[in-house]
Phi, psi and omega in degrees: 000317180296323179296318179297318179297317180296320178298315181296319179297319179300311180293323176305311183294314182293323177294317179299318178297322178293317182293315181288346177278349183303311178288348183261025187298339182277343179284126184245147181244126179289129178227107183056243185265000182229193178214156176232147174292156179302322178296314180296323178296317178298319177297317181299316179295318178300318180296313183298313178292321181297317178298320179292316183287319186253029184302329180280333184272346185304311182292321182298312181294321179300314182294328179290330180237041190301313183298316182297313182286334174293324174298316181294318178297321177296320177301313180296320181296315180294318179295323179298323176299319177297320179297315181295325178289322178289314174054053173233157179299322180297319179296317178297322179297317178299313181301316184286312189274333184258346182232296188299307183294313177300321181292313180295319179297320180293326177296319176296318179296322178299314178300316180301316181287325178291327178284330184223086185301330181292346181282348176301316179297319179298316180299317181291330174293323177296316179295320177298322179299313181288328175299314179294317181298315179296320179297318179295316178298319179298319177298321178298314177298320181295313180295329177282351185061035176272081186240171177286173182299333180260025171068036178250153182266127177229347182051230182269004178282164183293332180203163175302325180296325179293318175297316180298320180293325176295312181300311185290335180277348183240346189298325182280342172291318175297317179302319183296335179296330181303327182274358180247358180245133179260348178290119185295323180297317179294322176301317179296317178298319178296320178297320178295316179300317179296317179296321176298317178300318178294321178298316178297316179301318179297321182287339174290341182054034175271095189301317184295322179288320176298315179297317181298315182295314182287329172298316180296319177300316181293322176297319178299314181293321178295320183290321186250333185225048189298336181262008185275147176296331182296332177296317178298316179299316181297316179296317178298316179296320179300310181299318182295312182294318179295319178299315180297317181295317179296318180297323178291322183280325179236082189293337180213165185297324182302323182299327182300324184269357175253205181290124173209172185302320182294311182294323178299317182293325178299320177295315181299318181296319180298312179296319182298317179299317179295322178292321181293327181297332185292331176225067193293314188278319177226124183297164183223354188232046182302124178078012184236029185295317184305310181296317181294323179296314180293326180293339180275356185304325183298339182263002185225161170299163181309130181298139173291335184220133184258321181277096184228087182286340179221164179284000182059033176203129186298315181294315180296322177296318178296317180297314181294317187276317186244348179090179186294318181297315178301316181297315179298317179298319179296317178296319179298321178299313181295315181297316180298318180295315179298320177301315178296322181293322178290329173296316177298321181299320180290329182270341186297136181269310179222024176241018182303314184295322180293312179297321179297324179293327174295317179299318179296325178298315178293324176299318178300316179296322178296316178296319175307320186292349179290318184238008179212186184236075175291166181079317187283051170209149186295327179287315181292327176297313180297318178299316180304311183289329176296318178297316178302314182292321177300318179297319180290336186270338185292140173262179184272350182256150182242126176250114182288137180247150178283000000 
């Protein structure tokens, strides 16, 4: 019994270190001739200890989810072929830090949650903690008026869109806690944290993320509260906020016909499709989109935008980096997971809202992928797999916690 308690405490600590490292993904630690992000290092330590602690359970969990994990293994295998064809340090780094480590760490977390169902709540509290911490830091930047040239909030993230993707990818996990806590004061605090997150999201002026979150909120209200007055208020608020954001980003009609985000993306998508066709089945240029994009300039009118590290579309990024087979496998993983969640939703007795919020989180990430590149960052990748694992770990019964 004492050994089991010690094992759980060890994983608790390592998991917490991994979760709080998510916003610190840009900090890198030198290791011999290379470096790892602080987040990747935390994941690596969690994996090593997890494999040692759960060495007997690894096969059992794999066999229970054999089809799902075979899809993931196939995904990694195809991407590895792309990495070997690209054969650059950056490509190997992407494979290890954005795919291999988040997937393996999530597999350890799945075993951990299956062994200790009560730890699901703990994991979501950890995510709520970093959500709140990032929101507080964002408020500090906002009050200091430390904004981008176009008056958008990005804090310590690389861009406002990156901050927006973090907020929108975690907000419904925080929301799900409301249904697992019976203390009214804590429920109110969680509601305040969520409202602060929405306020931060609005200040990033990331229209697609704002739209994704409010679309998800409205879908949630339609599914559970379709006759409620709050649904009408929510739809009105969604239209108002999107209108204000669009007006801020495109202040006059002339801007629409000149350089803007939409026209830039159309050019990027056209170039990306042509680049993807050259290595359609298995990608060959992992992590080298910027150079390939610039090399195509001679075949097109002058680009509206030159600094383009990604195609700003999830499917195009997958096609360019991993090829068609990789893209199909990724879609199959998401579709299979959503299918399993709807089966759980039908069987769930009092966890319907929680499971539905997980589905909405993945829906938000999918919507993000229309005009941006979610997942293709080490922090967003880890969040994606955590949501997947949370969905696989949830049971149909709900035990309220104080």
